[in-house]
Backbone as JSON, one array per atom type, in Angstrom:
{
  "sequence": "XXXXXXXXXXXXXXXXXXXXXXXXXXXXXXXXXXXXXXXXXXXXXXXXXXXXXXXXXXXX",
  "N": [[181.32, -32.94, 25.43], [182.21, -36.26, 24.94], [185.14, -37.97, 25.91], [185.71, -40.57, 25.94], [186.39, -41.52, 28.41], [186.73, -43.53, 31.39], [184.86, -44.65, 34.25], [185.66, -44.37, 37.78], [185.35, -46.78, 39.07], [186.18, -48.94, 37.58], [186.9, -52.32, 37.07], [189.89, -52.91, 36.81], [191.94, -54.91, 36.98], [190.52, -57.31, 36.59], [189.39, -56.82, 34.05], [191.73, -56.56, 32.53], [192.77, -59.15, 32.69], [190.68, -60.55, 31.43], [190.75, -59.39, 28.83], [193.37, -60.03, 28.0], [193.2, -62.83, 28.02], [191.25, -63.26, 26.05], [192.58, -62.17, 23.79], [194.83, -63.86, 23.66], [193.59, -66.32, 23.09], [192.52, -65.68, 20.6], [194.86, -65.26, 19.11], [195.99, -67.83, 19.22], [194.06, -69.26, 17.81], [194.38, -68.05, 15.3], [196.98, -68.91, 14.68], [196.62, -71.65, 14.49], [194.98, -71.92, 12.39], [194.72, -72.67, 8.94], [194.01, -70.87, 7.14], [194.2, -67.79, 5.31], [194.74, -64.93, 7.14], [193.75, -61.66, 7.8], [195.19, -59.58, 9.84], [194.6, -56.91, 10.8], [191.89, -56.52, 10.17], [190.69, -58.54, 11.69], [191.46, -57.69, 14.23], [190.1, -55.24, 14.44], [187.46, -56.19, 14.36], [187.47, -57.73, 16.68], [187.81, -55.74, 18.62], [185.41, -54.29, 18.28], [183.45, -56.25, 18.85], [184.13, -57.45, 21.3], [185.82, -55.88, 23.13], [184.7, -53.2, 23.22], [181.95, -53.71, 24.12], [182.59, -54.8, 26.64], [183.68, -52.66, 28.02], [181.69, -50.72, 28.03], [179.81, -50.52, 30.3], [181.3, -49.0, 32.04], [181.84, -46.49, 31.08], [182.0, -42.93, 31.2]],
  "CA": [[181.84, -33.92, 24.48], [182.81, -37.41, 25.6], [186.5, -38.32, 25.47], [185.87, -42.01, 26.1], [186.96, -41.81, 29.72], [186.05, -44.55, 32.16], [184.58, -44.3, 35.64], [186.71, -44.78, 38.73], [185.1, -48.13, 39.59], [186.52, -49.96, 36.57], [187.67, -53.44, 37.63], [191.01, -52.94, 35.88], [192.63, -56.2, 37.0], [189.65, -58.31, 35.97], [189.29, -56.52, 32.62], [193.02, -56.87, 31.91], [192.82, -60.61, 32.57], [189.7, -60.91, 30.41], [191.24, -58.96, 27.51], [194.55, -60.85, 27.67], [192.73, -64.19, 27.73], [190.6, -63.22, 24.75], [193.6, -61.97, 22.76], [195.63, -65.08, 23.57], [192.78, -67.29, 22.37], [192.43, -65.24, 19.21], [196.15, -65.51, 18.47], [196.14, -69.28, 19.08], [193.19, -69.65, 16.7], [195.02, -67.61, 14.06], [198.14, -69.76, 14.41], [196.17, -73.01, 14.17], [194.19, -71.89, 11.16], [195.52, -72.68, 7.73], [193.44, -69.84, 6.26], [194.88, -66.5, 5.3], [194.07, -64.04, 8.09], [194.16, -60.27, 7.78], [195.21, -59.22, 11.26], [193.95, -55.65, 11.13], [190.44, -56.71, 10.11], [190.32, -59.34, 12.86], [191.64, -56.85, 15.41], [188.97, -54.3, 14.47], [186.26, -56.96, 14.72], [187.65, -58.09, 18.09], [187.55, -54.54, 19.41], [183.98, -53.96, 18.2], [182.57, -57.27, 19.42], [184.53, -57.88, 22.64], [186.34, -54.82, 24.0], [183.71, -52.13, 23.41], [180.87, -54.1, 25.05], [183.12, -55.02, 28.0], [183.96, -51.36, 28.66], [180.51, -49.85, 28.01], [179.23, -50.21, 31.6], [182.21, -48.17, 32.83], [182.07, -45.22, 30.42], [181.38, -41.76, 31.82]],
  "C": [[182.55, -35.04, 25.24], [184.19, -37.71, 25.02], [186.75, -39.81, 25.63], [186.47, -42.4, 27.43], [186.1, -42.82, 30.47], [185.83, -44.07, 33.59], [185.7, -44.82, 36.54], [186.53, -46.21, 39.21], [185.35, -49.23, 38.57], [187.33, -51.07, 37.24], [188.87, -53.73, 36.72], [191.71, -54.31, 35.84], [191.81, -57.28, 36.3], [189.53, -58.07, 34.46], [190.6, -56.84, 31.9], [193.16, -58.38, 31.71], [191.88, -61.09, 31.47], [190.23, -60.59, 29.01], [192.44, -59.8, 27.09], [194.15, -62.27, 27.3], [192.09, -64.25, 26.36], [191.62, -63.07, 23.62], [194.46, -63.21, 22.57], [194.87, -66.14, 22.78], [192.67, -66.96, 20.9], [193.72, -65.53, 18.47], [196.39, -67.0, 18.26], [195.29, -69.77, 17.91], [193.8, -69.24, 15.37], [196.17, -68.53, 13.68], [197.73, -71.17, 13.98], [195.4, -73.07, 12.86], [195.13, -71.92, 9.95], [194.99, -71.67, 6.71], [194.29, -68.58, 6.34], [194.08, -65.54, 6.18], [194.64, -62.64, 7.93], [194.04, -59.77, 9.21], [194.47, -57.95, 11.61], [192.43, -55.78, 11.1], [189.95, -57.5, 11.32], [190.44, -58.53, 14.14], [190.5, -55.85, 15.54], [187.69, -55.01, 14.9], [186.3, -57.35, 16.2], [187.32, -56.9, 18.98], [186.05, -54.24, 19.45], [183.09, -54.97, 18.91], [182.9, -57.66, 20.85], [184.89, -56.71, 23.56], [185.31, -53.73, 24.26], [182.58, -52.56, 24.36], [181.36, -54.32, 26.48], [183.35, -53.71, 28.74], [182.73, -50.46, 28.79], [179.93, -49.55, 29.39], [180.06, -49.22, 32.43], [182.52, -46.82, 32.18], [181.37, -44.1, 31.16], [180.29, -41.22, 30.94]]
}
């Protein structure tokens, strides 16, 4: 059974920079938008479309 663990060769520094940059951009877009934003729905979508694909090559 997979526990979602990552391999040892994960480029942690690069992924952390990538994730922080993406999240910062997302938060700036939310702040600049005059639309009502449901944060939890956007966070789930962000995880599914950005974070999961970025980590997939490094899953055990």
